[in-house]
Backbone as a printed PyTorch tensor [residue, N CA C, xyz], in Angstrom:
tensor([[[ 11.2500,  17.7200, -12.9180],
         [  9.9240,  18.2960, -12.8000],
         [  9.0600,  17.7430, -13.9120]],

        [[  7.7890,  17.7190, -13.7060],
         [  6.8600,  17.2070, -14.6990],
         [  6.8490,  18.1460, -15.8880]],

        [[  7.0210,  17.5900, -17.0930],
         [  7.1240,  18.4080, -18.2980],
         [  5.8350,  19.1290, -18.6550]],

        [[  4.7150,  18.5070, -18.3800],
         [  3.4550,  19.0780, -18.8340],
         [  2.6590,  19.6930, -17.6890]],

        [[  3.3260,  20.4800, -16.8510],
         [  2.6490,  21.1570, -15.7620],
         [  1.5860,  22.0700, -16.3470]],

        [[  0.4000,  21.9750, -15.8040],
         [ -0.6970,  22.7900, -16.2880],
         [ -1.3990,  22.1980, -17.4860]],

        [[ -0.9170,  21.0740, -17.9860],
         [ -1.5420,  20.4260, -19.1400],
         [ -2.7660,  19.6550, -18.6850]],

        [[ -3.4620,  19.0950, -19.6400],
         [ -4.6530,  18.3240, -19.3070],
         [ -4.2670,  17.0570, -18.5690]],

        [[ -5.2610,  16.3580, -18.0470],
         [ -5.0230,  15.1600, -17.2480],
         [ -4.5250,  13.9890, -18.0720]],

        [[ -4.6830,  14.0300, -19.3970],
         [ -4.2020,  12.9140, -20.2120],
         [ -2.7870,  13.2000, -20.6870]],

        [[ -2.0960,  12.1410, -21.0970],
         [ -0.7170,  12.2810, -21.5510],
         [ -0.5410,  11.6020, -22.8900]],

        [[  0.7070,  11.5640, -23.3520],
         [  1.0240,  10.9280, -24.6260],
         [  1.1440,   9.4190, -24.5010]],

        [[  0.9680,   8.8660, -23.3310],
         [  1.1450,   7.4340, -23.0910],
         [ -0.1100,   6.6480, -23.4490]],

        [[ -0.5940,   6.8250, -24.6540],
         [ -1.7560,   6.0720, -25.0980],
         [ -3.0310,   6.4550, -24.3780]],

        [[ -3.1490,   7.7000, -23.9640],
         [ -4.3670,   8.1530, -23.3220],
         [ -4.4380,   7.8680, -21.8310]],

        [[ -3.3530,   7.4110, -21.2200],
         [ -3.3420,   7.1510, -19.7850],
         [ -3.2910,   8.4860, -19.0590]],

        [[ -4.1830,   8.6680, -18.0930],
         [ -4.2100,   9.9080, -17.3360],
         [ -2.9680,  10.0060, -16.4630]],

        [[ -2.4610,  11.2170, -16.3250],
         [ -1.2770,  11.4280, -15.5020],
         [ -1.5140,  10.9560, -14.0790]],

        [[ -2.6970,  11.1860, -13.5510],
         [ -2.9910,  10.7570, -12.1830],
         [ -2.9700,   9.2380, -12.0450]],

        [[ -3.1780,   8.5220, -13.1320],
         [ -3.1110,   7.0630, -13.1010],
         [ -1.6930,   6.5540, -13.3380]],

        [[ -0.8520,   7.3730, -13.9260],
         [  0.5200,   6.9850, -14.2550],
         [  1.4870,   7.2770, -13.1130]],

        [[  1.2020,   8.2980, -12.3410],
         [  2.1100,   8.7380, -11.2880],
         [  1.6580,   8.2710,  -9.9080]],

        [[  2.6330,   8.0410,  -9.0330],
         [  2.3300,   7.7620,  -7.6340],
         [  1.6920,   9.0030,  -7.0140]],

        [[  0.8400,   8.8350,  -6.0260],
         [  0.2480,  10.0100,  -5.3680],
         [  1.3350,  10.8950,  -4.7450]],

        [[  1.2630,  12.1770,  -5.0200],
         [  2.2850,  13.1240,  -4.5590],
         [  2.3740,  13.1510,  -3.0360]],

        [[  1.2540,  12.9700,  -2.3440],
         [  1.2690,  12.9650,  -0.8760],
         [  2.0960,  11.7940,  -0.3500]],

        [[  1.9750,  10.6460,  -0.9830],
         [  2.7550,   9.4760,  -0.5630],
         [  4.2400,   9.6940,  -0.8150]],

        [[  4.5650,  10.2700,  -1.9630],
         [  5.9630,  10.5550,  -2.2980],
         [  6.5410,  11.5200,  -1.2670]],

        [[  5.8080,  12.5740,  -0.9680],
         [  6.2590,  13.5530,   0.0190],
         [  6.4460,  12.9350,   1.3900]],

        [[  5.5480,  12.0550,   1.7870],
         [  5.6330,  11.3890,   3.0860],
         [  6.8930,  10.5260,   3.1700]],

        [[  7.1850,   9.7930,   2.1180],
         [  8.3840,   8.9500,   2.0970],
         [  9.6390,   9.8200,   2.1480]],

        [[  9.6520,  10.8900,   1.3750],
         [ 10.8070,  11.7860,   1.3750],
         [ 11.0210,  12.3800,   2.7660]],

        [[  9.9360,  12.7750,   3.4110],
         [ 10.0190,  13.4040,   4.7230],
         [ 10.5780,  12.4490,   5.7710]],

        [[ 10.2600,  11.1560,   5.6570],
         [ 10.7510,  10.1580,   6.6150],
         [ 12.2710,  10.0440,   6.5760]],

        [[ 12.8650,  10.3100,   5.4390],
         [ 14.3100,  10.1380,   5.2670],
         [ 15.0730,  11.3760,   5.7230]],

        [[ 14.4470,  12.5340,   5.6100],
         [ 15.1150,  13.8000,   5.9090],
         [ 15.0340,  14.1420,   7.3940]],

        [[ 15.9230,  15.0210,   7.8580],
         [ 15.8200,  15.5000,   9.2410],
         [ 14.4620,  16.1720,   9.4680]],

        [[ 14.0000,  16.1550,  10.7060],
         [ 12.6540,  16.6590,  11.0080],
         [ 12.4650,  18.1290,  10.6610]],

        [[ 13.5300,  18.9060,  10.6580],
         [ 13.3950,  20.3350,  10.3500],
         [ 13.5670,  20.6470,   8.8620]],

        [[ 13.7740,  19.6330,   8.0380],
         [ 13.9780,  19.8440,   6.6000],
         [ 12.6560,  20.1510,   5.9060]],

        [[ 12.7450,  20.9460,   4.8800],
         [ 11.5800,  21.2860,   4.0550],
         [ 11.7920,  20.6950,   2.6700]],

        [[ 10.6950,  20.3800,   1.9870],
         [ 10.7660,  19.8170,   0.6400],
         [  9.9190,  20.6910,  -0.2710]],

        [[ 10.5110,  21.1810,  -1.3300],
         [  9.7710,  22.0380,  -2.2580],
         [  8.7990,  21.2040,  -3.0890]],

        [[  7.8000,  21.8740,  -3.6180],
         [  6.8440,  21.2180,  -4.5090],
         [  7.5740,  20.6480,  -5.7190]],

        [[  8.5380,  21.4100,  -6.2320],
         [  9.3140,  20.9700,  -7.3870],
         [ 10.0510,  19.6620,  -7.0890]],

        [[ 10.6610,  19.5750,  -5.9080],
         [ 11.3960,  18.3590,  -5.5330],
         [ 10.4490,  17.1660,  -5.4350]],

        [[  9.2740,  17.3750,  -4.8520],
         [  8.2880,  16.2880,  -4.7520],
         [  7.8310,  15.8350,  -6.1330]],

        [[  7.5900,  16.7930,  -7.0190],
         [  7.1470,  16.4440,  -8.3730],
         [  8.2300,  15.7020,  -9.1470]],

        [[  9.4750,  16.1250,  -8.9700],
         [ 10.5790,  15.4340,  -9.6440],
         [ 10.7050,  14.0030,  -9.1350]],

        [[ 10.6280,  13.8330,  -7.8200],
         [ 10.7360,  12.4960,  -7.2400],
         [  9.5370,  11.6430,  -7.6460]],

        [[  8.3620,  12.2460,  -7.7150],
         [  7.1600,  11.5340,  -8.1550],
         [  7.3520,  10.9970,  -9.5690]],

        [[  7.8680,  11.8240, -10.4420],
         [  8.1050,  11.4270, -11.8300],
         [  9.1650,  10.3300, -11.9030]],

        [[ 10.2610,  10.5120, -11.1750],
         [ 11.3520,   9.5230, -11.1970],
         [ 10.9050,   8.1750, -10.6460]],

        [[ 10.2380,   8.1790,  -9.5070],
         [  9.7970,   6.9220,  -8.8930],
         [  8.7890,   6.2080,  -9.7810]],

        [[  7.8810,   6.9570, -10.3550],
         [  6.8780,   6.3570, -11.2390],
         [  7.5310,   5.7840, -12.4930]],

        [[  8.4870,   6.5100, -13.0390],
         [  9.2010,   6.0320, -14.2270],
         [ 10.0110,   4.7800, -13.9030]],

        [[ 10.6380,   4.7550, -12.7400],
         [ 11.4210,   3.5920, -12.3170],
         [ 10.5270,   2.3560, -12.2080]],

        [[  9.3710,   2.5100, -11.6090],
         [  8.4280,   1.3940, -11.4910],
         [  8.0200,   0.9020, -12.8740]],

        [[  7.7320,   1.8280, -13.7670],
         [  7.3470,   1.4480, -15.1320],
         [  8.4810,   0.7230, -15.8470]],

        [[  9.6980,   1.1980, -15.6730],
         [ 10.8830,   0.6230, -16.3020],
         [ 11.0840,  -0.8270, -15.8580]],

        [[ 11.0680,  -1.0560, -14.5550],
         [ 11.2770,  -2.4040, -14.0140],
         [ 10.1110,  -3.3130, -14.3760]],

        [[  8.9010,  -2.8050, -14.2620],
         [  7.7230,  -3.6080, -14.5810],
         [  7.7050,  -4.0080, -16.0480]],

        [[  8.1060,  -3.1030, -16.9190],
         [  8.1470,  -3.4030, -18.3460],
         [  9.1140,  -4.5440, -18.6360]],

        [[ 10.2720,  -4.5190, -18.0030],
         [ 11.2640,  -5.5860, -18.1950],
         [ 10.7280,  -6.9140, -17.6610]],

        [[ 10.1090,  -6.8880, -16.4930],
         [  9.5380,  -8.1100, -15.9200],
         [  8.4020,  -8.6320, -16.7940]],

        [[  7.6020,  -7.7350, -17.3110],
         [  6.4820,  -8.1170, -18.1740],
         [  6.9620,  -8.7540, -19.4710]],

        [[  8.0420,  -8.2130, -20.0150],
         [  8.6040,  -8.7700, -21.2490],
         [  9.0870, -10.2030, -21.0160]],

        [[  9.6890, -10.4530, -19.8710],
         [ 10.1210, -11.8100, -19.5120],
         [  8.9110, -12.7410, -19.4630]],

        [[  7.8490, -12.2850, -18.8340],
         [  6.6270, -13.0980, -18.7410],
         [  6.0350, -13.3600, -20.1230]],

        [[  6.0470, -12.3440, -20.9670],
         [  5.5160, -12.5120, -22.3180],
         [  6.2920, -13.5880, -23.0700]],

        [[  7.6170, -13.5360, -22.9790],
         [  8.4520, -14.5350, -23.6570],
         [  8.2140, -15.9400, -23.1120]],

        [[  7.8850, -16.0240, -21.8370],
         [  7.6150, -17.3190, -21.2070],
         [  6.1330, -17.7000, -21.2920]],

        [[  5.3780, -16.8930, -22.0100],
         [  3.9400, -17.1100, -22.2120],
         [  3.1760, -17.2100, -20.8900]],

        [[  3.5260, -16.3070, -19.9930],
         [  2.8100, -16.1910, -18.7200],
         [  2.1440, -14.8300, -18.6780]],

        [[  1.0280, -14.7530, -17.9730],
         [  0.2870, -13.4940, -17.9090],
         [  0.5190, -12.7330, -16.6100]],

        [[  1.0140, -13.4120, -15.5920],
         [  1.1490, -12.7930, -14.2800],
         [  2.6070, -12.5030, -13.9530]],

        [[  2.8900, -11.2420, -13.6500],
         [  4.2140, -10.8370, -13.1900],
         [  4.2580, -11.1010, -11.6900]],

        [[  5.2740, -11.8410, -11.2400],
         [  5.3810, -12.1220,  -9.8080],
         [  6.6490, -11.4890,  -9.2350]],

        [[  6.8470, -11.6680,  -7.9520],
         [  7.9990, -11.0750,  -7.2810],
         [  9.3260, -11.5380,  -7.8470]],

        [[  9.4090, -12.8070,  -8.2330],
         [ 10.6440, -13.3200,  -8.8320],
         [ 10.9560, -12.5900, -10.1380]],

        [[  9.9200, -12.2870, -10.9020],
         [ 10.1070, -11.5620, -12.1630],
         [ 10.6450, -10.1560, -11.9090]],

        [[ 10.1280,  -9.5080, -10.8720],
         [ 10.5910,  -8.1620, -10.5320],
         [ 12.0560,  -8.2130, -10.0980]],

        [[ 12.4080,  -9.1950,  -9.2580],
         [ 13.8100,  -9.3400,  -8.8280],
         [ 14.7130,  -9.6030, -10.0290]],

        [[ 14.2670, -10.4590, -10.9380],
         [ 15.0360, -10.7520, -12.1460],
         [ 15.2430,  -9.4770, -12.9670]],

        [[ 14.1790,  -8.7060, -13.1260],
         [ 14.2600,  -7.4670, -13.9030],
         [ 15.2390,  -6.4860, -13.2610]],

        [[ 15.2100,  -6.3900, -11.9480],
         [ 16.1340,  -5.4860, -11.2550],
         [ 17.5780,  -5.8680, -11.5610]],

        [[ 17.8880,  -7.1570, -11.5030],
         [ 19.2360,  -7.6160, -11.8110],
         [ 19.5990,  -7.3970, -13.2650]],

        [[ 18.6860,  -7.7100, -14.1490],
         [ 18.9210,  -7.5600, -15.5870],
         [ 19.1800,  -6.1090, -15.9680]],

        [[ 18.5030,  -5.2050, -15.3020],
         [ 18.6400,  -3.7810, -15.6100],
         [ 19.8380,  -3.1370, -14.9100]],

        [[ 20.6060,  -3.9410, -14.1770],
         [ 21.8090,  -3.4200, -13.5400],
         [ 21.6260,  -2.9390, -12.1180]],

        [[ 20.5000,  -3.2430, -11.5150],
         [ 20.2500,  -2.8360, -10.1340],
         [ 20.5460,  -3.9940,  -9.1820]],

        [[ 21.7230,  -4.5870,  -9.3470],
         [ 22.1000,  -5.7560,  -8.5570],
         [ 22.1300,  -5.4590,  -7.0600]],

        [[ 22.4940,  -4.2410,  -6.6920],
         [ 22.5370,  -3.8850,  -5.2750],
         [ 21.1490,  -3.9280,  -4.6450]],

        [[ 20.1300,  -3.8180,  -5.4470],
         [ 18.7590,  -3.8810,  -4.9590],
         [ 18.1690,  -5.2800,  -5.0950]],

        [[ 18.5580,  -5.9990,  -6.1340],
         [ 17.9580,  -7.3060,  -6.4280],
         [ 18.1700,  -8.2950,  -5.2900]],

        [[ 19.3690,  -8.3550,  -4.7330],
         [ 19.6600,  -9.2970,  -3.6440],
         [ 18.7880,  -9.0610,  -2.4200]],

        [[ 18.7840,  -7.8460,  -1.8760],
         [ 17.9220,  -7.5770,  -0.7200],
         [ 16.4380,  -7.7840,  -1.0310]],

        [[ 16.0200,  -7.4670,  -2.2520],
         [ 14.6200,  -7.7010,  -2.6160],
         [ 14.2990,  -9.1880,  -2.6250]],

        [[ 15.2350, -10.0140,  -3.0760],
         [ 15.0230, -11.4680,  -3.0470],
         [ 14.8750, -11.9600,  -1.6130]],

        [[ 15.7190, -11.4370,  -0.7140],
         [ 15.6180, -11.8280,   0.7000],
         [ 14.2820, -11.3790,   1.2850]],

        [[ 13.8690, -10.1620,   0.9590],
         [ 12.5790,  -9.6630,   1.4300],
         [ 11.4490, -10.5410,   0.9020]],

        [[ 11.4920, -10.8900,  -0.3780],
         [ 10.4600, -11.7180,  -0.9950],
         [ 10.3990, -13.0850,  -0.3240]],

        [[ 11.5630, -13.6620,  -0.0490],
         [ 11.6060, -14.9660,   0.6200],
         [ 10.9640, -14.8720,   1.9990]],

        [[ 11.3150, -13.8480,   2.7540],
         [ 10.7480, -13.6680,   4.1040],
         [  9.2460, -13.4100,   4.0160]],

        [[  8.8220, -12.6100,   3.0750],
         [  7.4000, -12.3260,   2.8720],
         [  6.6370, -13.6190,   2.6060]],

        [[  7.1900, -14.4550,   1.7440],
         [  6.5260, -15.7220,   1.4200],
         [  6.4660, -16.6510,   2.6240]],

        [[  7.5120, -16.6300,   3.4460],
         [  7.4900, -17.4430,   4.6660],
         [  6.3600, -16.9960,   5.5830]],

        [[  6.2280, -15.7010,   5.7580],
         [  5.1740, -15.1600,   6.6220],
         [  3.8000, -15.4740,   6.0510]],

        [[  3.6390, -15.2940,   4.7480],
         [  2.3550, -15.6030,   4.1070],
         [  2.0390, -17.0900,   4.2140]],

        [[  3.0470, -17.9450,   4.0830],
         [  2.8420, -19.3870,   4.2230],
         [  2.4160, -19.7450,   5.6290]],

        [[  3.0520, -19.1300,   6.6230],
         [  2.6670, -19.3580,   8.0150],
         [  1.2350, -18.9090,   8.2490]],

        [[  0.8840, -17.7740,   7.6860],
         [ -0.4730, -17.2410,   7.8470],
         [ -1.4870, -18.1950,   7.2350]],

        [[ -1.1880, -18.7010,   6.0510],
         [ -2.1060, -19.6220,   5.3740],
         [ -2.2780, -20.9030,   6.1820]],

        [[ -1.2090, -21.3650,   6.7980],
         [ -1.2790, -22.5830,   7.5990],
         [ -2.0420, -22.3770,   8.8960]],

        [[ -2.0190, -21.1690,   9.4230],
         [ -2.6900, -20.8750,  10.6830],
         [ -4.0910, -20.3190,  10.4860]],

        [[ -4.4080, -19.9040,   9.2760],
         [ -5.7270, -19.3350,   9.0040],
         [ -5.9280, -17.9750,   9.6250]],

        [[ -4.8560, -17.2240,   9.8470],
         [ -4.9300, -15.8990,  10.4590],
         [ -4.5000, -14.8390,   9.4610]],

        [[ -4.9010, -13.5930,   9.7140],
         [ -4.3900, -12.5070,   8.8770],
         [ -2.8810, -12.3880,   9.0630]],

        [[ -2.1870, -11.9770,   8.0140],
         [ -0.7310, -11.8430,   8.0740],
         [ -0.3460, -10.7240,   9.0170]],

        [[  0.7180, -10.9530,   9.7770],
         [  1.2850,  -9.9230,  10.6240],
         [  2.6100,  -9.5220,  10.0110]],

        [[  2.5820,  -8.4950,   9.1980],
         [  3.7820,  -8.0760,   8.4870],
         [  4.7760,  -7.4000,   9.4150]],

        [[  4.4260,  -7.2700,  10.7010],
         [  5.3680,  -6.7200,  11.6550],
         [  6.4800,  -7.7100,  11.9590]],

        [[  6.3290,  -8.9680,  11.5530],
         [  7.3800,  -9.9610,  11.7490],
         [  8.5400,  -9.7580,  10.7960]],

        [[  8.3420,  -8.9710,   9.7610],
         [  9.4320,  -8.6600,   8.8460],
         [ 10.3060,  -7.6320,   9.5430]],

        [[ 11.6020,  -7.8880,   9.5830],
         [ 12.5030,  -6.9990,  10.3040],
         [ 12.4730,  -5.6010,   9.6970]],

        [[ 12.8110,  -4.6310,  10.5160],
         [ 12.8520,  -3.2500,  10.0480],
         [ 13.8110,  -3.1120,   8.8850]],

        [[ 14.9400,  -3.8200,   8.9420],
         [ 15.9130,  -3.7380,   7.8500],
         [ 15.3130,  -4.2460,   6.5590]],

        [[ 14.5820,  -5.3610,   6.6410],
         [ 13.9680,  -5.9170,   5.4420],
         [ 12.8510,  -5.0140,   4.9340]],

        [[ 12.0500,  -4.4920,   5.8560],
         [ 10.8990,  -3.6840,   5.4830],
         [ 11.3200,  -2.3630,   4.8540]],

        [[ 12.3840,  -1.7640,   5.3600],
         [ 12.7760,  -0.4320,   4.9320],
         [ 13.8700,  -0.4170,   3.8750]],

        [[ 14.4050,  -1.5430,   3.5200],
         [ 15.5500,  -1.5520,   2.6020],
         [ 15.1700,  -1.0020,   1.2430]],

        [[ 15.8790,  -0.0690,   0.6710],
         [ 16.8670,   0.7370,   1.3550],
         [ 16.2080,   1.9070,   2.0530]],

        [[ 16.7210,   2.2870,   3.1780],
         [ 16.2520,   3.4780,   3.8680],
         [ 17.4730,   4.2280,   4.3590]],

        [[ 17.2370,   5.3460,   5.0030],
         [ 18.3740,   6.1330,   5.4550],
         [ 19.2110,   5.3530,   6.4550]],

        [[ 18.6040,   4.4480,   7.2220],
         [ 19.3700,   3.6990,   8.2080],
         [ 20.1210,   2.5270,   7.6070]],

        [[ 19.6460,   1.9810,   6.4980],
         [ 20.3170,   0.8130,   5.9220],
         [ 21.0170,   1.1260,   4.6080]],

        [[ 21.0200,   2.3500,   4.2340],
         [ 21.6060,   2.7700,   2.9670],
         [ 22.8680,   3.5510,   3.3020]],

        [[ 24.0270,   3.0240,   2.9840],
         [ 25.2830,   3.6100,   3.4110],
         [ 25.7430,   4.6990,   2.4540]],

        [[ 25.8640,   5.9190,   2.9810],
         [ 26.4220,   7.0620,   2.2410],
         [ 25.7730,   7.2950,   0.8870]],

        [[ 24.5300,   6.9280,   0.7310],
         [ 23.8030,   7.1090,  -0.5240],
         [ 24.5570,   6.5360,  -1.7200]],

        [[ 25.3330,   5.4940,  -1.5070],
         [ 26.1160,   4.8860,  -2.5760],
         [ 25.4440,   3.6450,  -3.1370]],

        [[ 24.2490,   3.3230,  -2.6710],
         [ 23.5440,   2.1690,  -3.2050],
         [ 24.0090,   0.8570,  -2.6090]],

        [[ 24.6150,   0.8990,  -1.4220],
         [ 25.0820,  -0.3310,  -0.7900],
         [ 24.2090,  -0.5810,   0.4250]],

        [[ 23.4740,  -1.6770,   0.4100],
         [ 22.6390,  -2.0140,   1.5550],
         [ 23.4670,  -2.7300,   2.5780]],

        [[ 23.2250,  -2.4220,   3.8200],
         [ 23.9540,  -3.0720,   4.9040],
         [ 23.2200,  -4.3000,   5.3660]]])
C-alpha cells in the first residue's frame, strides 16, 4: 500500500508529484481485471499496492538502463538497454521474450517505414503482445511459454 496515503501530492523523490511517479490507478486496475476471472473483485488496497510495485519496477529497470547509457555517454535509453537491464537485474525469464518482442516490433516498424503507412501493431502475435499474461505465464512461476 502507498505509505503516504492522505499526504500531499509531492513526495520525497526530489519534489516529484506522486501522480507523476505512479502509473494511473485506473490502468493498473484494468490490467489486473483482465487477468482475473470475470467475477473477481479487486480491493482499492490491492490496486494501490500493485500501482506502487509496478511503478517501482519501472523505475528500477529504467535506472539500470539509464546508468548503462550514462557510462556509454549516450542520452537516449532504447529497447536494447531495457532488455540488458532486465537481464542484469536478474529478470532473465523476462529479458528473452522482451528481446523477441523488440525484434518483432522493429520488423513491423521497418515495414511501415518502407510502405509509408501507419503501423499495424495487430501483426504482433497475441503471445508476443501479452507476454507475460495469464495465458502465457505458467503457474505464476515466471516461465513464459
